[in-house]
C-alpha atoms as an extended CHARMM CRD file, in Angstrom:
* protein
*
       237  EXT
         1         1  MET       CA            -48.0230000000       52.4200000000      -23.9380000000  PROA      1               0.0000000000
         2         2  LYS       CA            -47.4660000000       49.9510000000      -21.0720000000  PROA      2               0.0000000000
         3         3  LYS       CA            -47.9020000000       52.6520000000      -18.6430000000  PROA      3               0.0000000000
         4         4  THR       CA            -51.1280000000       53.9190000000      -20.2920000000  PROA      4               0.0000000000
         5         5  CYS       CA            -52.7460000000       50.2550000000      -20.4320000000  PROA      5               0.0000000000
         6         6  LEU       CA            -51.8290000000       49.8530000000      -16.8240000000  PROA      6               0.0000000000
         7         7  GLY       CA            -53.3970000000       53.1010000000      -16.0380000000  PROA      7               0.0000000000
         8         8  PHE       CA            -56.6420000000       52.0520000000      -17.4980000000  PROA      8               0.0000000000
         9         9  GLY       CA            -56.7080000000       48.6870000000      -16.2980000000  PROA      9               0.0000000000
        10        10  LEU       CA            -56.4670000000       50.2220000000      -12.5520000000  PROA      10              0.0000000000
        11        11  LEU       CA            -59.1800000000       52.4030000000      -13.7190000000  PROA      11              0.0000000000
        12        12  LEU       CA            -61.5120000000       49.6880000000      -14.4010000000  PROA      12              0.0000000000
        13        13  ALA       CA            -60.4480000000       47.4780000000      -11.8030000000  PROA      13              0.0000000000
        14        14  SER       CA            -60.8690000000       50.2150000000       -9.1220000000  PROA      14              0.0000000000
        15        15  GLY       CA            -64.5060000000       51.2460000000      -10.2650000000  PROA      15              0.0000000000
        16        16  VAL       CA            -65.3790000000       47.7530000000       -9.3640000000  PROA      16              0.0000000000
        17        17  ALA       CA            -63.1690000000       47.0870000000       -6.0350000000  PROA      17              0.0000000000
        18        18  MET       CA            -62.7870000000       49.8750000000       -3.9810000000  PROA      18              0.0000000000
        19        19  ALA       CA            -65.3080000000       52.1380000000       -1.8830000000  PROA      19              0.0000000000
        20        20  ALA       CA            -65.7240000000       55.7100000000       -3.0170000000  PROA      20              0.0000000000
        21        21  ASP       CA            -62.9860000000       57.9200000000       -1.4730000000  PROA      21              0.0000000000
        22        22  ASP       CA            -63.8860000000       61.6280000000       -0.4250000000  PROA      22              0.0000000000
        23        23  VAL       CA            -62.0620000000       64.2320000000       -2.3410000000  PROA      23              0.0000000000
        24        24  GLY       CA            -63.7740000000       66.8730000000       -0.2290000000  PROA      24              0.0000000000
        25        25  VAL       CA            -62.3190000000       68.7140000000        2.7370000000  PROA      25              0.0000000000
        26        26  ALA       CA            -64.0720000000       66.7250000000        5.7460000000  PROA      26              0.0000000000
        27        27  ARG       CA            -61.4590000000       66.6860000000        8.4800000000  PROA      27              0.0000000000
        28        28  ALA       CA            -61.0330000000       69.5740000000       10.8200000000  PROA      28              0.0000000000
        29        29  GLY       CA            -57.3690000000       69.4720000000       10.8460000000  PROA      29              0.0000000000
        30        30  ALA       CA            -56.9700000000       70.4400000000        7.1620000000  PROA      30              0.0000000000
        31        31  ASN       CA            -54.8140000000       73.4750000000        6.6080000000  PROA      31              0.0000000000
        32        32  GLN       CA            -54.7640000000       75.9030000000        3.6950000000  PROA      32              0.0000000000
        33        33  ASN       CA            -51.5930000000       74.0680000000        2.1930000000  PROA      33              0.0000000000
        34        34  ASP       CA            -53.6370000000       70.5310000000        2.2450000000  PROA      34              0.0000000000
        35        35  LEU       CA            -56.1540000000       72.5700000000        0.3120000000  PROA      35              0.0000000000
        36        36  ARG       CA            -53.9040000000       73.8580000000       -2.1670000000  PROA      36              0.0000000000
        37        37  LEU       CA            -52.0510000000       70.7690000000       -2.7550000000  PROA      37              0.0000000000
        38        38  VAL       CA            -55.4050000000       68.4870000000       -3.1750000000  PROA      38              0.0000000000
        39        39  SER       CA            -56.6820000000       71.7880000000       -5.2310000000  PROA      39              0.0000000000
        40        40  GLU       CA            -53.5280000000       71.0010000000       -7.9470000000  PROA      40              0.0000000000
        41        41  ASP       CA            -54.3700000000       67.4570000000       -8.2750000000  PROA      41              0.0000000000
        42        42  LEU       CA            -58.3060000000       67.9650000000       -8.7330000000  PROA      42              0.0000000000
        43        43  THR       CA            -57.5140000000       70.5740000000      -11.0650000000  PROA      43              0.0000000000
        44        44  ALA       CA            -55.1400000000       68.0400000000      -13.0200000000  PROA      44              0.0000000000
        45        45  ALA       CA            -57.4930000000       65.2770000000      -12.8100000000  PROA      45              0.0000000000
        46        46  PHE       CA            -60.6220000000       67.0580000000      -13.7360000000  PROA      46              0.0000000000
        47        47  ASN       CA            -59.9680000000       69.4770000000      -16.0810000000  PROA      47              0.0000000000
        48        48  PHE       CA            -61.8210000000       69.8010000000      -19.7020000000  PROA      48              0.0000000000
        49        49  LYS       CA            -59.8800000000       66.9350000000      -21.6820000000  PROA      49              0.0000000000
        50        50  PRO       CA            -59.6600000000       68.0810000000      -25.2980000000  PROA      50              0.0000000000
        51        51  LEU       CA            -59.6230000000       64.9050000000      -27.1510000000  PROA      51              0.0000000000
        52        52  GLN       CA            -60.1240000000       66.3370000000      -30.3210000000  PROA      52              0.0000000000
        53        53  SER       CA            -58.1010000000       67.7240000000      -33.1510000000  PROA      53              0.0000000000
        54        54  ALA       CA            -57.5630000000       71.3540000000      -34.1230000000  PROA      54              0.0000000000
        55        55  GLU       CA            -59.2760000000       71.6330000000      -37.1780000000  PROA      55              0.0000000000
        56        56  PRO       CA            -63.1770000000       72.4390000000      -36.9740000000  PROA      56              0.0000000000
        57        57  MET       CA            -65.9500000000       70.0020000000      -37.3150000000  PROA      57              0.0000000000
        58        58  GLY       CA            -68.2450000000       72.5370000000      -39.6790000000  PROA      58              0.0000000000
        59        59  VAL       CA            -71.6860000000       73.3060000000      -39.4880000000  PROA      59              0.0000000000
        60        60  LEU       CA            -72.8170000000       69.9060000000      -40.3490000000  PROA      60              0.0000000000
        61        61  GLY       CA            -70.1670000000       68.2590000000      -37.8910000000  PROA      61              0.0000000000
        62        62  PHE       CA            -71.1040000000       66.4660000000      -34.8120000000  PROA      62              0.0000000000
        63        63  HSD       CA            -69.6610000000       63.7440000000      -32.5250000000  PROA      63              0.0000000000
        64        64  VAL       CA            -71.1400000000       61.5720000000      -29.5480000000  PROA      64              0.0000000000
        65        65  ASN       CA            -68.6520000000       59.7550000000      -27.4810000000  PROA      65              0.0000000000
        66        66  ALA       CA            -67.4300000000       57.8670000000      -24.4060000000  PROA      66              0.0000000000
        67        67  PHE       CA            -64.4690000000       58.4520000000      -22.5490000000  PROA      67              0.0000000000
        68        68  ALA       CA            -62.0750000000       57.3360000000      -19.9820000000  PROA      68              0.0000000000
        69        69  SER       CA            -59.3900000000       59.3760000000      -18.1830000000  PROA      69              0.0000000000
        70        70  TYR       CA            -56.7550000000       58.4990000000      -15.8230000000  PROA      70              0.0000000000
        71        71  SER       CA            -54.6710000000       60.9260000000      -13.4510000000  PROA      71              0.0000000000
        72        72  GLU       CA            -52.1740000000       60.2010000000      -11.0540000000  PROA      72              0.0000000000
        73        73  THR       CA            -51.8220000000       62.5200000000       -8.1480000000  PROA      73              0.0000000000
        74        74  GLU       CA            -48.7190000000       64.2360000000       -6.3540000000  PROA      74              0.0000000000
        75        75  ASN       CA            -50.4060000000       64.7090000000       -2.8030000000  PROA      75              0.0000000000
        76        76  PRO       CA            -51.9050000000       61.8500000000       -1.6290000000  PROA      76              0.0000000000
        77        77  ASP       CA            -50.7770000000       62.7710000000        2.3510000000  PROA      77              0.0000000000
        78        78  ALA       CA            -52.7100000000       66.1970000000        1.5960000000  PROA      78              0.0000000000
        79        79  PHE       CA            -55.7410000000       64.1530000000        0.7620000000  PROA      79              0.0000000000
        80        80  PHE       CA            -55.2380000000       62.1070000000        3.8980000000  PROA      80              0.0000000000
        81        81  ARG       CA            -55.2010000000       65.1780000000        5.9590000000  PROA      81              0.0000000000
        82        82  ALA       CA            -58.2380000000       67.0030000000        4.2600000000  PROA      82              0.0000000000
        83        83  ASN       CA            -60.6360000000       63.8100000000        4.4410000000  PROA      83              0.0000000000
        84        84  GLY       CA            -58.9080000000       60.6140000000        5.7780000000  PROA      84              0.0000000000
        85        85  ASP       CA            -58.5350000000       59.0740000000        2.2970000000  PROA      85              0.0000000000
        86        86  ARG       CA            -54.9530000000       58.5570000000        0.8510000000  PROA      86              0.0000000000
        87        87  ILE       CA            -55.9270000000       59.0510000000       -3.0020000000  PROA      87              0.0000000000
        88        88  THR       CA            -53.2520000000       58.1060000000       -5.5180000000  PROA      88              0.0000000000
        89        89  HSD       CA            -55.4530000000       58.3130000000       -8.3950000000  PROA      89              0.0000000000
        90        90  LEU       CA            -58.4180000000       60.3180000000       -9.8230000000  PROA      90              0.0000000000
        91        91  PRO       CA            -59.8930000000       58.5160000000      -12.9520000000  PROA      91              0.0000000000
        92        92  MET       CA            -63.2770000000       59.5670000000      -14.9690000000  PROA      92              0.0000000000
        93        93  ILE       CA            -65.3610000000       57.7160000000      -17.1100000000  PROA      93              0.0000000000
        94        94  GLY       CA            -68.1350000000       59.5350000000      -18.7220000000  PROA      94              0.0000000000
        95        95  VAL       CA            -70.1620000000       60.6550000000      -22.1220000000  PROA      95              0.0000000000
        96        96  GLY       CA            -69.7960000000       63.7210000000      -24.4690000000  PROA      96              0.0000000000
        97        97  ILE       CA            -71.0290000000       65.6650000000      -27.2310000000  PROA      97              0.0000000000
        98        98  GLY       CA            -69.6310000000       68.1580000000      -29.7440000000  PROA      98              0.0000000000
        99        99  LYS       CA            -71.4420000000       70.0950000000      -32.7730000000  PROA      99              0.0000000000
       100       100  GLY       CA            -69.9700000000       72.4090000000      -35.1320000000  PROA      100             0.0000000000
       101       101  LEU       CA            -71.2190000000       76.1310000000      -35.8440000000  PROA      101             0.0000000000
       102       102  LEU       CA            -70.4180000000       78.8460000000      -38.2110000000  PROA      102             0.0000000000
       103       103  ALA       CA            -67.2600000000       80.5930000000      -38.8840000000  PROA      103             0.0000000000
       104       104  GLY       CA            -65.1790000000       78.0340000000      -37.3330000000  PROA      104             0.0000000000
       105       105  LEU       CA            -66.7550000000       77.6480000000      -34.0620000000  PROA      105             0.0000000000
       106       106  ASP       CA            -67.4980000000       74.2730000000      -32.3210000000  PROA      106             0.0000000000
       107       107  VAL       CA            -69.0890000000       73.5730000000      -28.9080000000  PROA      107             0.0000000000
       108       108  GLY       CA            -69.0930000000       70.4740000000      -26.5670000000  PROA      108             0.0000000000
       109       109  ALA       CA            -70.1610000000       69.1830000000      -23.0530000000  PROA      109             0.0000000000
       110       110  PHE       CA            -69.4950000000       66.2280000000      -21.1140000000  PROA      110             0.0000000000
       111       111  VAL       CA            -70.8330000000       64.4500000000      -18.0570000000  PROA      111             0.0000000000
       112       112  ALA       CA            -68.4880000000       62.4210000000      -16.0370000000  PROA      112             0.0000000000
       113       113  GLU       CA            -68.4140000000       60.0410000000      -12.9130000000  PROA      113             0.0000000000
       114       114  SER       CA            -65.1750000000       59.4920000000      -10.8550000000  PROA      114             0.0000000000
       115       115  PRO       CA            -65.6930000000       55.6750000000      -10.0470000000  PROA      115             0.0000000000
       116       116  THR       CA            -63.1830000000       55.5660000000       -7.2650000000  PROA      116             0.0000000000
       117       117  SER       CA            -64.7880000000       58.9590000000       -5.6940000000  PROA      117             0.0000000000
       118       118  ASN       CA            -67.6330000000       60.5630000000       -4.6750000000  PROA      118             0.0000000000
       119       119  VAL       CA            -68.1300000000       63.1230000000       -7.5230000000  PROA      119             0.0000000000
       120       120  ARG       CA            -69.6670000000       63.8600000000      -10.6020000000  PROA      120             0.0000000000
       121       121  VAL       CA            -68.0890000000       65.9120000000      -13.1450000000  PROA      121             0.0000000000
       122       122  LEU       CA            -69.8190000000       68.4560000000      -15.7140000000  PROA      122             0.0000000000
       123       123  GLY       CA            -67.8620000000       70.2180000000      -18.6320000000  PROA      123             0.0000000000
       124       124  GLY       CA            -68.1340000000       72.4250000000      -21.4440000000  PROA      124             0.0000000000
       125       125  GLU       CA            -65.9170000000       73.8030000000      -24.1230000000  PROA      125             0.0000000000
       126       126  LEU       CA            -66.1420000000       76.5700000000      -26.7300000000  PROA      126             0.0000000000
       127       127  ARG       CA            -63.5450000000       75.9990000000      -29.7550000000  PROA      127             0.0000000000
       128       128  TYR       CA            -62.5120000000       78.4410000000      -32.6720000000  PROA      128             0.0000000000
       129       129  ALA       CA            -60.1520000000       77.4820000000      -35.7040000000  PROA      129             0.0000000000
       130       130  ILE       CA            -57.7910000000       79.9490000000      -36.1840000000  PROA      130             0.0000000000
       131       131  VAL       CA            -56.5010000000       78.2040000000      -39.1490000000  PROA      131             0.0000000000
       132       132  ASP       CA            -58.6610000000       75.7430000000      -40.9300000000  PROA      132             0.0000000000
       133       133  GLY       CA            -55.9530000000       73.6520000000      -42.0170000000  PROA      133             0.0000000000
       134       134  GLY       CA            -55.6860000000       71.8650000000      -45.2830000000  PROA      134             0.0000000000
       135       135  VAL       CA            -53.6360000000       69.4900000000      -47.4490000000  PROA      135             0.0000000000
       136       136  ALA       CA            -50.3130000000       71.2810000000      -46.8220000000  PROA      136             0.0000000000
       137       137  THR       CA            -51.0600000000       73.2370000000      -43.8860000000  PROA      137             0.0000000000
       138       138  PRO       CA            -51.8860000000       72.1940000000      -40.0750000000  PROA      138             0.0000000000
       139       139  ALA       CA            -54.9480000000       73.4550000000      -38.4520000000  PROA      139             0.0000000000
       140       140  VAL       CA            -54.7930000000       75.7820000000      -35.4160000000  PROA      140             0.0000000000
       141       141  GLY       CA            -57.4150000000       76.0010000000      -32.8920000000  PROA      141             0.0000000000
       142       142  LEU       CA            -58.1810000000       78.1720000000      -29.6380000000  PROA      142             0.0000000000
       143       143  ARG       CA            -60.4150000000       76.5380000000      -26.7030000000  PROA      143             0.0000000000
       144       144  ALA       CA            -62.0900000000       77.9450000000      -23.6320000000  PROA      144             0.0000000000
       145       145  SER       CA            -63.2840000000       75.2010000000      -21.1860000000  PROA      145             0.0000000000
       146       146  TYR       CA            -65.0600000000       74.7550000000      -17.9150000000  PROA      146             0.0000000000
       147       147  THR       CA            -65.9300000000       71.7450000000      -15.4260000000  PROA      147             0.0000000000
       148       148  GLN       CA            -67.7310000000       71.9420000000      -12.3540000000  PROA      148             0.0000000000
       149       149  VAL       CA            -67.1400000000       68.9240000000       -9.8180000000  PROA      149             0.0000000000
       150       150  GLU       CA            -70.3730000000       68.0270000000       -7.6210000000  PROA      150             0.0000000000
       151       151  GLY       CA            -70.4500000000       66.0740000000       -4.8720000000  PROA      151             0.0000000000
       152       152  ALA       CA            -67.0430000000       66.7720000000       -2.6140000000  PROA      152             0.0000000000
       153       153  ASP       CA            -68.0240000000       66.9940000000        0.8610000000  PROA      153             0.0000000000
       154       154  ASN       CA            -67.4790000000       70.6100000000        2.2850000000  PROA      154             0.0000000000
       155       155  LEU       CA            -65.9390000000       71.7300000000       -0.9530000000  PROA      155             0.0000000000
       156       156  ASP       CA            -67.3080000000       73.5860000000       -4.1570000000  PROA      156             0.0000000000
       157       157  PHE       CA            -64.5930000000       73.0970000000       -6.9540000000  PROA      157             0.0000000000
       158       158  ASN       CA            -64.2730000000       74.2540000000      -10.5230000000  PROA      158             0.0000000000
       159       159  THR       CA            -61.6990000000       74.6160000000      -13.3770000000  PROA      159             0.0000000000
       160       160  ARG       CA            -61.4280000000       76.8930000000      -16.1700000000  PROA      160             0.0000000000
       161       161  GLY       CA            -58.9580000000       76.7020000000      -19.0110000000  PROA      161             0.0000000000
       162       162  LEU       CA            -57.7020000000       78.2630000000      -22.2370000000  PROA      162             0.0000000000
       163       163  ASP       CA            -55.2990000000       76.3760000000      -24.6690000000  PROA      163             0.0000000000
       164       164  LEU       CA            -53.7490000000       76.5960000000      -28.2960000000  PROA      164             0.0000000000
       165       165  SER       CA            -53.5690000000       73.4550000000      -30.3780000000  PROA      165             0.0000000000
       166       166  VAL       CA            -52.4450000000       72.4730000000      -33.6930000000  PROA      166             0.0000000000
       167       167  SER       CA            -53.2210000000       69.0220000000      -35.7820000000  PROA      167             0.0000000000
       168       168  LYS       CA            -52.3240000000       68.0410000000      -39.3590000000  PROA      168             0.0000000000
       169       169  GLY       CA            -54.5430000000       64.9990000000      -40.6770000000  PROA      169             0.0000000000
       170       170  PHE       CA            -52.7090000000       62.0600000000      -42.7200000000  PROA      170             0.0000000000
       171       171  VAL       CA            -55.0930000000       60.0390000000      -44.6280000000  PROA      171             0.0000000000
       172       172  VAL       CA            -57.1830000000       58.0690000000      -41.1360000000  PROA      172             0.0000000000
       173       173  LEU       CA            -54.4970000000       59.4970000000      -38.7350000000  PROA      173             0.0000000000
       174       174  THR       CA            -54.6900000000       63.1540000000      -37.2120000000  PROA      174             0.0000000000
       175       175  PRO       CA            -52.0030000000       63.7660000000      -34.6610000000  PROA      175             0.0000000000
       176       176  TYR       CA            -52.2670000000       66.5270000000      -32.3030000000  PROA      176             0.0000000000
       177       177  ALA       CA            -50.6150000000       68.8630000000      -29.7740000000  PROA      177             0.0000000000
       178       178  GLY       CA            -51.3830000000       71.5300000000      -27.5010000000  PROA      178             0.0000000000
       179       179  ILE       CA            -50.4050000000       74.2930000000      -24.3980000000  PROA      179             0.0000000000
       180       180  GLY       CA            -52.8040000000       76.0400000000      -22.3280000000  PROA      180             0.0000000000
       181       181  ARG       CA            -53.0890000000       77.3040000000      -18.6900000000  PROA      181             0.0000000000
       182       182  LEU       CA            -55.5800000000       76.1820000000      -16.3080000000  PROA      182             0.0000000000
       183       183  TRP       CA            -57.1730000000       77.7580000000      -13.0970000000  PROA      183             0.0000000000
       184       184  GLY       CA            -58.7420000000       75.6660000000      -10.3080000000  PROA      184             0.0000000000
       185       185  VAL       CA            -60.9120000000       77.4290000000       -7.7990000000  PROA      185             0.0000000000
       186       186  ALA       CA            -61.7710000000       75.5120000000       -4.7290000000  PROA      186             0.0000000000
       187       187  SER       CA            -64.1300000000       77.0790000000       -2.0630000000  PROA      187             0.0000000000
       188       188  PRO       CA            -64.5530000000       75.3870000000        0.9350000000  PROA      188             0.0000000000
       189       189  ASP       CA            -67.2750000000       75.3260000000        3.7400000000  PROA      189             0.0000000000
       190       190  ALA       CA            -64.4750000000       74.7530000000        6.5870000000  PROA      190             0.0000000000
       191       191  VAL       CA            -64.4990000000       77.7790000000        8.8350000000  PROA      191             0.0000000000
       192       192  LEU       CA            -60.7980000000       78.1290000000        8.9600000000  PROA      192             0.0000000000
       193       193  LEU       CA            -60.1510000000       77.6300000000        5.1200000000  PROA      193             0.0000000000
       194       194  GLU       CA            -60.2590000000       80.4020000000        2.9830000000  PROA      194             0.0000000000
       195       195  LYS       CA            -60.8840000000       80.2720000000       -0.9200000000  PROA      195             0.0000000000
       196       196  GLN       CA            -58.1190000000       78.9270000000       -2.9080000000  PROA      196             0.0000000000
       197       197  ASP       CA            -57.0740000000       79.3000000000       -6.2890000000  PROA      197             0.0000000000
       198       198  VAL       CA            -54.2440000000       77.1810000000       -8.4760000000  PROA      198             0.0000000000
       199       199  TYR       CA            -53.0060000000       77.7570000000      -11.4820000000  PROA      199             0.0000000000
       200       200  ALA       CA            -50.8590000000       75.1140000000      -13.8500000000  PROA      200             0.0000000000
       201       201  THR       CA            -49.5830000000       75.0070000000      -17.3250000000  PROA      201             0.0000000000
       202       202  LYS       CA            -51.0630000000       72.1670000000      -19.1870000000  PROA      202             0.0000000000
       203       203  LEU       CA            -49.1840000000       70.1470000000      -22.1930000000  PROA      203             0.0000000000
       204       204  TYR       CA            -51.0260000000       67.3650000000      -24.1340000000  PROA      204             0.0000000000
       205       205  ALA       CA            -50.5760000000       65.2150000000      -27.3120000000  PROA      205             0.0000000000
       206       206  GLY       CA            -53.0540000000       62.9690000000      -28.8520000000  PROA      206             0.0000000000
       207       207  LEU       CA            -54.0200000000       60.7060000000      -31.6610000000  PROA      207             0.0000000000
       208       208  LYS       CA            -57.1660000000       60.7040000000      -33.6410000000  PROA      208             0.0000000000
       209       209  ILE       CA            -58.2640000000       57.9350000000      -35.6710000000  PROA      209             0.0000000000
       210       210  ASN       CA            -61.1810000000       58.1500000000      -38.2310000000  PROA      210             0.0000000000
       211       211  LEU       CA            -62.6800000000       55.1780000000      -39.5230000000  PROA      211             0.0000000000
       212       212  VAL       CA            -65.7720000000       56.3570000000      -41.6940000000  PROA      212             0.0000000000
       213       213  VAL       CA            -67.8990000000       57.4420000000      -38.6830000000  PROA      213             0.0000000000
       214       214  LEU       CA            -66.1350000000       55.6200000000      -35.8100000000  PROA      214             0.0000000000
       215       215  GLN       CA            -63.7930000000       57.7580000000      -34.1510000000  PROA      215             0.0000000000
       216       216  LEU       CA            -60.6820000000       56.4710000000      -31.5050000000  PROA      216             0.0000000000
       217       217  THR       CA            -58.8500000000       59.2670000000      -29.9700000000  PROA      217             0.0000000000
       218       218  VAL       CA            -55.7650000000       58.4570000000      -27.3370000000  PROA      218             0.0000000000
       219       219  GLU       CA            -54.3370000000       61.4290000000      -25.6450000000  PROA      219             0.0000000000
       220       220  ALA       CA            -51.6640000000       62.1440000000      -22.8510000000  PROA      220             0.0000000000
       221       221  GLU       CA            -51.1400000000       65.2700000000      -20.7340000000  PROA      221             0.0000000000
       222       222  LYS       CA            -49.1560000000       66.7730000000      -18.3650000000  PROA      222             0.0000000000
       223       223  THR       CA            -50.4860000000       69.3580000000      -16.0970000000  PROA      223             0.0000000000
       224       224  GLY       CA            -48.1620000000       70.8530000000      -13.6400000000  PROA      224             0.0000000000
       225       225  ASP       CA            -46.2290000000       67.8070000000      -12.1580000000  PROA      225             0.0000000000
       226       226  ASN       CA            -49.3870000000       65.5520000000      -12.6230000000  PROA      226             0.0000000000
       227       227  THR       CA            -49.5630000000       62.8750000000      -15.2950000000  PROA      227             0.0000000000
       228       228  GLY       CA            -52.6540000000       61.7210000000      -16.8960000000  PROA      228             0.0000000000
       229       229  TYR       CA            -53.9510000000       59.6600000000      -19.9490000000  PROA      229             0.0000000000
       230       230  SER       CA            -57.6520000000       59.5550000000      -21.5400000000  PROA      230             0.0000000000
       231       231  LEU       CA            -59.1310000000       57.4250000000      -24.0950000000  PROA      231             0.0000000000
       232       232  ARG       CA            -62.1140000000       58.1280000000      -26.3400000000  PROA      232             0.0000000000
       233       233  THR       CA            -64.3720000000       56.4710000000      -28.8300000000  PROA      233             0.0000000000
       234       234  GLY       CA            -67.4350000000       57.2710000000      -30.6680000000  PROA      234             0.0000000000
       235       235  PHE       CA            -69.0000000000       58.2800000000      -34.0340000000  PROA      235             0.0000000000
       236       236  GLY       CA            -69.5240000000       61.5710000000      -35.8960000000  PROA      236             0.0000000000
       237       237  PHE       CA            -68.1350000000       63.5080000000      -38.7470000000  PROA      237             0.0000000000
């Protein structure tokens, strides 16, 4: 918990105190391995954050929220070789929406800025409740997600993900956990670099707190070797 609070404290402070870093591939000396390492960190930081339990929202269900995420990088030296900035963390601050549909389907989307870097992130998800859940049974859900990173110099980057999650509500508290697979795709403009695909397994767990229409969610994730934390607040039902 102390580490999580420290991470979000750094996130808020860095948004004010630090100049924007470049997460792209701006240096001519960057090689293919540097691109792969940078792509692994970008995949961990800018993938779709679930921040949601597994049960479906239902046809009348919706949520509107604000969120923040903080991801530690594993390859700051690769960032330095690629763009001249030794990046040690990649935060996001954004807003999102979600809507329940028929037959256990939900859709969601977000837009976010990275306050310490030069990028914007757009994302979307489609969820399906395999098991709705009930008083005695947990809910089980399947999610497909996509994010697009915009503004990185000489680099087009996106992530795609599939994950399976389970959750069980207890009065106002709903803990959840999931496992998934992420694909990061980096397409550089640099002449000597080729398109780079990276893959990572993602494990995550969180807690959703429902206070009538107010919702608060905290989440921790492990994507490959990267650790990240997210916090979301909003309203919905």
